[in-house]
SEVO-888289 format. One record per atom (N, C-alpha, C): x, y, z. Coordinates in steps of 0.1 Angstrom, whole numbers, padded with zeros to 4 digits, always signed. Layout:
N
XYZ/...
END
This chain:
306
-0622-0186-0297/-0621-0183-0311/-0620-0168-0313/-0612-0164-0323/-0611-0150-0326/-0619-0147-0339/-0628-0137-0339/-0635-0133-0350/-0632-0119-0354/-0628-0116-0366/-0623-0103-0370/-0632-0099-0382/-0638-0087-0382/-0646-0083-0393/-0637-0076-0404/-0627-0069-0400/-0618-0062-0409/-0604-0064-0404/-0595-0066-0414/-0581-0067-0411/-0574-0056-0420/-0569-0046-0413/-0564-0034-0420/-0549-0034-0419/-0542-0030-0430/-0528-0029-0431/-0524-0015-0436/-0524-0005-0427/-0520+0008-0431/-0506+0009-0436/-0503+0018-0446/-0490+0019-0451/-0482+0030-0446/-0488+0038-0437/-0481+0049-0430/-0487+0052-0417/-0480+0059-0409/-0485+0063-0396/-0498+0071-0397/-0499+0080-0407/-0511+0087-0409/-0523+0078-0412/-0521+0068-0420/-0532+0059-0423/-0535+0051-0410/-0525+0047-0402/-0528+0039-0390/-0536+0048-0380/-0533+0060-0379/-0541+0068-0369/-0555+0071-0375/-0556+0072-0388/-0569+0074-0394/-0578+0061-0391/-0572+0050-0393/-0580+0037-0390/-0583+0036-0375/-0574+0040-0367/-0577+0040-0352/-0589+0049-0349/-0589+0061-0355/-0599+0071-0352/-0613+0066-0358/-0612+0060-0370/-0625+0055-0376/-0631+0044-0368/-0623+0035-0362/-0627+0024-0354/-0626+0025-0339/-0625+0037-0334/-0623+0040-0320/-0632+0032-0311/-0625+0025-0302/-0632+0016-0292/-0635+0003-0298/-0632+0000-0311/-0636-0013-0317/-0624-0019-0324/-0612-0015-0321/-0600-0021-0328/-0590-0026-0318/-0581-0034-0324/-0569-0039-0317/-0557-0038-0326/-0547-0031-0322/-0534-0029-0329/-0526-0042-0328/-0521-0047-0339/-0513-0059-0339/-0500-0057-0347/-0490-0064-0343/-0477-0063-0350/-0470-0077-0350/-0475-0086-0358/-0470-0100-0357/-0481-0110-0353/-0489-0106-0344/-0501-0114-0340/-0498-0126-0333/-0485-0128-0328/-0482-0141-0322/-0488-0142-0308/-0492-0131-0302/-0499-0132-0289/-0514-0131-0290/-0519-0127-0302/-0533-0124-0303/-0542-0137-0303/-0538-0147-0310/-0546-0159-0310/-0546-0166-0296/-0534-0168-0290/-0534-0173-0276/-0543-0165-0266/-0542-0152-0268/-0550-0144-0259/-0565-0146-0261/-0569-0149-0273/-0583-0150-0276/-0589-0164-0276/-0580-0174-0274/-0584-0188-0274/-0594-0191-0263/-0603-0200-0265/-0613-0204-0255/-0606-0209-0243/-0611-0205-0231/-0605-0209-0219/-0597-0198-0212/-0593-0188-0221/-0587-0176-0215/-0596-0164-0217/-0600-0161-0229/-0608-0149-0231/-0622-0153-0237/-0624-0166-0240/-0636-0170-0246/-0636-0166-0260/-0648-0166-0267/-0650-0162-0281/-0648-0147-0281/-0640-0142-0290/-0637-0128-0290/-0640-0122-0304/-0648-0112-0305/-0650-0105-0317/-0644-0091-0317/-0634-0089-0326/-0628-0076-0327/-0632-0070-0341/-0640-0060-0341/-0644-0054-0354/-0632-0051-0364/-0621-0046-0359/-0610-0043-0367/-0597-0046-0361/-0589-0054-0368/-0575-0056-0364/-0566-0047-0373/-0558-0039-0367/-0550-0029-0374/-0535-0034-0374/-0530-0040-0385/-0517-0045-0385/-0507-0034-0390/-0498-0030-0381/-0489-0019-0384/-0475-0023-0389/-0474-0036-0393/-0460-0041-0397/-0456-0036-0411/-0465-0031-0419/-0462-0026-0432/-0457-0012-0433/-0457-0005-0421/-0454+0009-0421/-0438+0011-0422/-0433+0017-0432/-0418+0017-0433/-0411+0023-0421/-0416+0033-0415/-0410+0039-0404/-0408+0029-0392/-0417+0020-0391/-0417+0010-0380/-0408-0002-0383/-0402-0002-0396/-0392-0012-0399/-0378-0007-0401/-0376+0005-0396/-0363+0012-0397/-0352+0005-0389/-0340+0005-0394/-0329+0000-0386/-0317+0008-0389/-0312+0015-0378/-0300+0023-0379/-0290+0019-0368/-0277+0017-0372/-0267+0014-0363/-0255+0023-0365/-0250+0029-0354/-0237+0036-0355/-0229+0031-0343/-0218+0038-0340/-0209+0034-0330/-0215+0035-0316/-0224+0044-0314/-0229+0047-0301/-0244+0043-0298/-0252+0043-0309/-0266+0041-0307/-0272+0031-0318/-0283+0025-0314/-0290+0016-0324/-0305+0021-0323/-0311+0022-0335/-0325+0026-0336/-0332+0014-0343/-0342+0009-0337/-0350-0002-0342/-0364+0002-0343/-0370+0001-0355/-0384+0003-0356/-0392-0008-0348/-0403-0004-0343/-0411-0013-0334/-0415-0026-0341/-0416-0025-0355/-0420-0038-0362/-0409-0046-0366/-0397-0044-0360/-0385-0052-0363/-0388-0066-0358/-0387-0077-0366/-0389-0090-0361/-0378-0095-0353/-0381-0104-0343/-0370-0110-0335/-0359-0117-0343/-0363-0123-0354/-0354-0130-0363/-0343-0121-0367/-0345-0108-0368/-0334-0099-0373/-0322-0100-0364/-0323-0103-0352/-0312-0104-0343/-0303-0115-0346/-0308-0125-0353/-0300-0136-0358/-0295-0134-0372/-0302-0127-0380/-0299-0126-0394/-0289-0115-0397/-0289-0104-0389/-0281-0092-0391/-0269-0092-0382/-0257-0095-0388/-0245-0096-0380/-0241-0083-0374/-0244-0072-0380/-0240-0059-0375/-0249-0056-0363/-0261-0060-0363/-0270-0058-0352/-0266-0066-0340/-0263-0079-0342/-0258-0087-0332/-0245-0083-0326/-0236-0076-0334/-0224-0071-0329/-0226-0059-0320/-0236-0051-0323/-0239-0039-0315/-0247-0042-0302/-0255-0053-0303/-0263-0057-0292/-0260-0072-0289/-0249-0074-0281/-0243-0087-0281/-0251-0098-0274/-0261-0095-0265/-0269-0105-0259/-0281-0109-0267/-0285-0101-0277/-0297-0103-0284/-0297-0116-0293/-0286-0119-0300/-0287-0132-0308/-0290-0144-0299/-0284-0145-0287/-0286-0156-0278/-0300-0156-0273/-0306-0144-0271/-0320-0143-0267/-0329-0148-0278/-0326-0144-0291/-0334-0148-0302/-0334-0163-0304/-0323-0169-0302/-0322-0184-0303/-0332-0191-0294/-0334-0185-0282/-0344-0191-0273/-0358-0187-0275/-0360-0177-0284/-0374-0172-0286/-0382-0180-0295/-0391-0189-0289/-0400-0197-0296/-0394-0205-0306/-0399-0205-0319/-0393-0212-0330/-0391-0203-0342/-0387-0209-0353/-0383-0201-0365/-0395-0193-0370/-0407-0200-0371/-0419-0193-0377/-0423-0181-0368/-0423-0183-0355/-0427-0173-0346/-0417-0161-0345/-0404-0165-0345/-0394-0154-0346/-0395-0145-0358/-0399-0151-0369/-0400-0143-0381/-0412-0134-0381/-0422-0137-0372/-0434-0128-0371/-0434-0119-0359/-0429-0124-0348/-0430-0116-0336/-0421-0104-0337/-0425-0093-0331/-0418-0080-0332/-0414-0075-0318/-0403-0067-0318/-0399-0062-0306/-0409-0053-0299/-0417-0045-0308/-0427-0037-0302/-0438-0044-0296/-0442-0055-0302/-0452-0064-0296/-0448-0070-0283/-0436-0075-0283/-0430-0081-0271/-0430-0071-0259/-0427-0058-0262/-0426-0048-0252/-0440-0044-0247/-0449-0041-0257/-0463-0036-0253/-0471-0047-0246/-0468-0059-0250/-0475-0070-0243/-0472-0070-0228/-0461-0065-0224/-0457-0063-0210/-0458-0076-0201/-0453-0087-0207/-0452-0099-0198/-0441-0097-0188/-0443-0102-0176/-0432-0101-0166/-0420-0110-0170/-0422-0119-0179/-0412-0128-0184/-0408-0127-0198/-0411-0115-0204/-0408-0112-0218/-0393-0114-0221/-0389-0120-0232/-0375-0123-0234/-0367-0111-0238/-0372-0103-0247/-0364-0092-0253/-0362-0080-0244/-0371-0078-0234/-0370-0066-0226/-0358-0066-0217/-0353-0077-0211/-0341-0076-0203/-0329-0072-0212/-0328-0077-0224/-0317-0073-0233/-0318-0058-0236/-0329-0053-0239/-0331-0039-0242/-0328-0031-0229/-0333-0035-0218/-0330-0028-0205/-0315-0027-0203/-0308-0038-0205/-0293-0037-0203/-0286-0027-0212/-0293-0024-0223/-0287-0014-0233/-0293+0000-0231/-0300+0002-0219/-0306+0015-0216/-0315+0020-0227/-0325+0011-0230/-0334+0014-0241/-0343+0026-0238/-0346+0034-0248/-0356+0045-0247/-0366+0042-0258/-0379+0044-0255/-0389+0041-0265/-0394+0054-0271/-0398+0054-0283/-0404+0065-0290/-0419+0062-0292/-0428+0070-0288/-0442+0069-0288/-0448+0080-0296/-0458+0076-0305/-0464+0086-0314/-0479+0086-0312/-0485+0098-0314/-0499+0100-0314/-0503+0111-0323/-0516+0112-0327/-0521+0122-0336/-0528+0133-0327/-0523+0145-0328/-0528+0156-0320/-0530+0168-0328/-0543+0173-0330/-0545+0184-0338/-0542+0182-0352/-0543+0170-0357/-0540+0167-0371/-0525+0165-0374/-0517+0166-0364/-0502+0164-0366/-0498+0152-0357/-0488+0145-0362/-0482+0134-0355/-0472+0139-0345/-0474+0137-0332/-0466+0142-0321/-0459+0130-0315/-0446+0131-0312/-0438+0120-0306/-0432+0124-0293/-0431+0114-0284/-0425+0116-0271/-0416+0104-0268/-0407+0105-0259/-0398+0094-0256/-0399+0091-0241/-0396+0079-0238/-0397+0074-0224/-0387+0062-0222/-0380+0062-0211/-0372+0050-0208/-0380+0037-0207/-0375+0026-0212/-0382+0014-0211/-0386+0011-0196/-0378+0013-0187/-0381+0010-0173/-0393+0018-0167/-0395+0030-0173/-0407+0038-0169/-0420+0033-0176/-0418+0029-0189/-0429+0025-0197/-0437+0013-0192/-0429+0003-0187/-0435-0009-0181/-0439-0007-0167/-0451-0009-0163/-0456-0006-0150/-0461-0018-0142/-0463-0029-0149/-0468-0041-0142/-0472-0051-0153/-0476-0063-0148/-0480-0074-0158/-0491-0069-0167/-0488-0068-0180/-0498-0064-0190/-0501-0049-0189/-0493-0041-0182/-0496-0027-0180/-0484-0018-0184/-0487-0008-0192/-0477+0001-0197/-0482+0016-0196/-0473+0025-0200/-0477+0039-0200/-0482+0043-0214/-0485+0034-0223/-0490+0037-0236/-0504+0043-0235/-0505+0055-0240/-0518+0063-0239/-0528+0058-0249/-0540+0061-0247/-0551+0058-0256/-0548+0065-0270/-0548+0057-0281/-0546+0063-0294/-0531+0064-0297/-0522+0059-0289/-0508+0060-0291/-0502+0048-0296/-0491+0049-0304/-0484+0037-0309/-0469+0038-0305/-0463+0026-0302/-0449+0025-0300/-0443+0024-0314/-0434+0034-0318/-0429+0034-0331/-0414+0030-0332/-0406+0032-0322/-0392+0028-0323/-0386+0026-0309/-0375+0019-0309/-0366+0017-0297/-0352+0022-0300/-0347+0030-0292/-0333+0034-0293/-0325+0029-0281/-0313+0024-0283/-0305+0019-0272/-0290+0020-0274/-0282+0018-0264/-0268+0019-0265/-0262+0008-0274/-0254+0011-0283/-0246+0001-0290/-0234-0002-0282/-0231-0015-0280/-0220-0019-0272/-0211-0029-0279/-0205-0026-0290/-0196-0035-0297/-0184-0037-0288/-0179-0049-0288/-0167-0052-0279/-0171-0058-0266/-0184-0057-0262/-0188-0064-0250/-0191-0079-0253/-0189-0087-0242/-0193-0101-0243/-0208-0101-0238/-0216-0109-0245/-0230-0110-0242/-0234-0124-0239/-0244-0125-0230/-0250-0138-0227/-0265-0137-0224/-0272-0147-0226/-0287-0147-0223/-0290-0161-0217/-0296-0161-0205/-0299-0173-0198/-0315-0174-0197/-0320-0185-0199/-0335-0187-0198/-0339-0201-0194/-0349-0202-0185/-0354-0215-0182/-0370-0214-0181/-0376-0225-0185/-0391-0225-0185/-0396-0239-0181/-0408-0242-0183/-0414-0254-0179/-0413-0266-0189/-0408-0263-0201/-0407-0274-0210/-0395-0271-0219/-0392-0280-0228/-0379-0279-0236/-0381-0271-0249/-0393-0269-0254/-0394-0261-0266/-0405-0251-0264/-0405-0240-0272/-0415-0230-0272/-0417-0225-0257/-0406-0222-0251/-0406-0220-0236/-0410-0206-0233/-0419-0205-0223/-0422-0192-0217/-0414-0191-0204/-0407-0180-0203/-0397-0180-0192/-0402-0181-0178/-0396-0188-0170/-0398-0187-0155/-0388-0176-0150/-0376-0176-0155/-0366-0166-0153/-0358-0164-0165/-0354-0152-0169/-0345-0150-0180/-0336-0138-0176/-0323-0139-0180/-0313-0129-0176/-0304-0125-0188/-0302-0112-0190/-0293-0107-0200/-0281-0102-0193/-0269-0105-0198/-0256-0102-0193/-0247-0095-0203/-0241-0084-0200/-0232-0077-0209/-0219-0074-0201/-0208-0077-0206/-0195-0075-0199/-0185-0069-0208/-0178-0059-0203/-0166-0053-0210/-0154-0054-0200/-0143-0060-0205/-0131-0062-0197/-0120-0052-0201/-0110-0050-0193/-0099-0042-0196/-0091-0049-0207/-0080-0042-0212/-0072-0047-0223/-0066-0060-0220/-0063-0063-0208/-0057-0076-0204/-0067-0087-0201/-0080-0083-0201/-0090-0093-0198/-0091-0098-0184/-0086-0089-0175/-0085-0092-0160/-0095-0085-0152/-0099-0073-0156/-0108-0065-0147/-0121-0061-0155/-0132-0060-0147/-0144-0055-0153/-0144-0040-0155/-0144-0036-0168/-0146-0022-0171/-0160-0018-0170/-0169-0027-0174/-0183-0024-0173/-0191-0037-0172/-0202-0037-0165/-0211-0048-0164/-0225-0043-0165/-0234-0050-0173/-0248-0046-0173/-0256-0059-0172/-0265-0059-0163/-0273-0071-0160/-0288-0067-0159/-0297-0075-0165/-0311-0072-0164/-0318-0085-0164/-0328-0086-0155/-0335-0099-0153/-0350-0098-0154/-0357-0108-0158/-0372-0108-0159/-0377-0122-0153/-0389-0121-0149/-0396-0134-0144/-0396-0135-0129/-0389-0126-0122/-0389-0127-0107/-0396-0116-0100/-0401-0106-0108/-0408-0094-0103/-0419-0091-0113/-0428-0081-0110/-0438-0077-0119/-0433-0072-0132/-0421-0065-0132/-0415-0059-0144/-0400-0063-0144/-0394-0063-0156/-0379-0065-0156/-0372-0055-0148/-0360-0059-0144/-0352-0050-0135/-0337-0051-0138/-0331-0039-0139/-0316-0039-0140/-0311-0042-0126/-0300-0050-0125/-0294-0054-0113/-0282-0044-0111/-0285-0032-0108/-0274-0021-0108/-0265-0023-0096/-0270-0029-0085/-0261-0030-0073/-0251-0041-0076/-0254-0051-0084/-0244-0061-0088/-0234-0055-0098/-0239-0047-0107/-0231-0040-0117/-0220-0032-0110/-0225-0024-0100/-0216-0015-0093/-0206-0023-0085/-0210-0034-0079/-0201-0043-0071/-0190-0049-0080/-0193-0052-0092/-0183-0059-0101/-0174-0049-0108/-0179-0037-0111/-0172-0028-0119/-0158-0024-0113/-0148-0025-0121/-0134-0021-0117/-0127-0032-0109/-0134-0043-0106/-0128-0054-0098/-0121-0064-0107/-0112-0071-0101/-0105-0082-0109/-0114-0094-0110/-0114-0100-0121/-0123-0112-0124/-0117-0124-0117/-0124-0129-0107/-0120-0142-0101/-0133-0150-0098/-0131-0163-0096/-0142-0171-0092/-0149-0167-0079/-0141-0163-0069/-0146-0159-0056/-0154-0146-0058/-0150-0137-0067/-0158-0125-0069/-0171-0128-0075/-0172-0137-0085/-0184-0141-0091/-0194-0148-0081/-0188-0156-0073/-0196-0163-0063/-0203-0153-0054/-0195-0143-0049/-0201-0133-0040/-0211-0125-0048/-0209-0121-0060/-0219-0113-0068/-0232-0121-0070/-0231-0134-0072/-0242-0142-0075/-0252-0143-0063/-0246-0141-0051/-0255-0142-0039/-0262-0129-0036/-0259-0118-0043/-0264-0105-0039/-0279-0103-0042/-0285-0109-0054/-0298-0105-0057/-0309-0114-0052/-0306-0124-0044/-0316-0134-0041/-0328-0129-0033/-0327-0118-0027/-0339-0112-0020/-0348-0104-0029/-0344-0103-0042/-0352-0096-0051/-0363-0103-0057/-0364-0117-0055/-0374-0125-0061/-0387-0122-0054/-0397-0117-0062/-0410-0113-0057/-0422-0121-0063/-0418-0131-0071/-0429-0138-0078/-0438-0145-0068/-0450-0147-0072/-0460-0153-0063/-0458-0168-0060/-0451-0174-0070/-0450-0189-0069/-0435-0192-0071/-0431-0204-0065/-0418-0210-0067/-0407-0201-0064/-0408-0194-0053/-0397-0184-0050/-0384-0191-0047/-0384-0202-0040/-0371-0208-0037/-0364-0213-0049/-0372-0219-0058/-0367-0224-0071/-0361-0212-0079/-0368-0201-0080/-0364-0190-0087/-0351-0184-0081/-0349-0184-0068/-0337-0180-0062/-0325-0188-0066/-0327-0202-0066/-0317-0211-0071/-0313-0208-0085/-0323-0206-0093/-0321-0203-0108/-0313-0190-0110/-0317-0180-0102/-0311-0167-0104/-0296-0168-0101/-0293-0175-0090/-0278-0176-0086/-0271-0183-0097/-0276-0195-0102/-0269-0202-0112/-0268-0194-0125/-0279-0187-0129/-0278-0179-0141/-0268-0168-0140/-0267-0162-0129/-0257-0151-0128/-0243-0157-0129/-0240-0168-0123/-0227-0174-0125/-0224-0178-0139/-0234-0185-0145/-0232-0190-0159/-0231-0178-0169/-0240-0168-0167/-0241-0157-0176/-0228-0149-0175/-0223-0146-0163/-0211-0138-0162/-0199-0145-0167/-0198-0158-0165/-0187-0166-0170/-0187-0166-0186/-0199-0169-0192/-0200-0169-0206/-0197-0155-0212/-0203-0145-0207/-0201-0131-0212/-0186-0127-0211/-0180-0131-0199/-0166-0127-0197/-0157-0134-0207/-0160-0147-0210/-0152-0155-0220/-0153-0148-0234/-0165-0144-0237/-0167-0138-0250/-0161-0124-0251/-0159-0118-0239/-0152-0104-0239/-0137-0106-0239/-0132-0118-0239/-0117-0120-0239/-0111-0121-0225/-0118-0128-0216/-0112-0130-0202/-0099-0137-0203/-0090-0132-0194/-0077-0139-0192/-0079-0153-0186/-0072-0163-0190/-0074-0176-0185/-0073-0177-0170/-0065-0169-0164/-0063-0169-0149/-0076-0166-0142/-0085-0159-0148/-0097-0155-0141/-0108-0165-0140/-0108-0175-0149/-0118-0185-0149/-0112-0199-0149/-0114-0206-0138/-0109-0219-0137/-0117-0229-0145/-0110-0240-0149/-0117-0250-0157/-0128-0256-0149/-0126-0258-0136/-0136-0264-0127/-0148-0255-0126/-0146-0242-0125/-0158-0233-0124/-0165-0233-0138/-0159-0233-0149/-0165-0233-0162/-0173-0246-0163/-0168-0257-0159/-0175-0270-0160/-0187-0270-0151/-0186-0264-0139/-0197-0264-0130/-0209-0256-0134/-0206-0246-0142/-0217-0237-0146/-0219-0236-0161/-0212-0245-0168/-0213-0245-0183/-0227-0250-0188/
END
């Protein structure tokens, strides 16, 4: 059971830092709270008393959304549902709408935030592979000498292990900036232990850009979670595919490359099988959405991995 003495909703970063200073050592920052009750339920953490919960979702700066041709800026309190509701955002970040569809259910998507999903640092977090594939950079803020000071850090450096990040004491994640990739085909693959409200065993984000004829890979971006302590870009496969002609044989060869990357403590063989299948299906789906020429994808191959 979770017991909270005060529930605070600061309206600005200044108010948030003041509340954190006032309740130093006795608070927990929340942004959506979708992981707070599961964390506190009996059997995991026992009865938990938190003197102050500081909800930062009302801070305007943390709800900012800016999209241009090259970059996207997302406030850390952006709900996952936004990737489904905002067509311009889905166009700029092509794998995220398919990720959001898999993300829990309607009620949780409306509450859960990208900042919370990142800071929670689950090895199988859904949104982090998508952001990693877009070369996401995080903006972190703290109060120093009475002034708000900000620093930036790549997502890949921020996440250091299960439940572990580079977030300093008294610091907040305020925004995520990443590459806008309109014109890319996007795909997101995920599997878990049940049919609904799935926690990932493996999840994969795929982004593909093809040449004007739809025959060659101009660019490929791949990021995977659930097989290692932190999400990982599959850069060796990206490099292998880039500039090559799209064929079934090429995809089969690429899908065999990452199987030795599985470092999970359990079900390694199963995860290796899943990774290979996901790479095939994700690349096929993303290539189709990017305008692949029919010669590159056979009907039999699409049926096998559809």
